[in-house]
N, C-alpha and C positions, 0 to 999 in steps of 0.2 A: 761565416766562422773561420773558413780556411780556403786558401787558393793555392793550388799546386800548378805550376806552369812549366812546360817543356819548351825551350827555345834554343836558338843556335848558340847562345852564350849565357853564362850565369847572370851577368848583369842585366841582360834583356829579360830573362825569366823573372828575376827579382823585381824589376821595374814594372813589368806587366802584372805580376801577382799583387803588388801594392796598389796599382791602378784599379785592378778588378775588385779588390776589397772596398775601395772607395766608391766605385761606380754602382755597385749593387748587382745582384744575380743576373737579371734579365739583360741589362745593358752589357755586362761583362761577357756573357755568352755570345751575344750578337757580335761584339767586337772581336772576340777570340776566334769565332768561326770565319770572320773576314780576313784575319791576319795570316798570311802565308808563313809557314814554319813555326807557328805558335799553337800549342795545344794546352787545354786547361781542364782541371778537375776541381770543382767547387763544392764545398760542404757548407750547408746552411741549416738553420733551424726553421721548421715549419711553424705555422700559426698555432699548432697544438703543442709546440715545444719539442717535437721529435726531430732527430737528425736525418737529413736527406742529402743526396749528392746529385749533381748534374755535371756533364762533361761535354767537351767538343767531340765530334765524331772520331777524329784522329787519335784522341787520347786512349781509346780502347786498345791500341797496339802497345801501349806502355803499361797496361794494367794486367795483373794476374787474377785468376779466379780463386 
């Protein structure tokens, strides 16, 4: 449903966010974890229709509680 990406430039973050939306959740997280300097926060709908989120390990530094 949503892909928020932190990268070294806005154009890279936008391109990766678009790619992650097309790739799907699991593939996007695998790629994001492998890319140096790229962090992602992905919001998705579960099978029961609830909203959930997953992120790369490094994204936690950018999130507030």
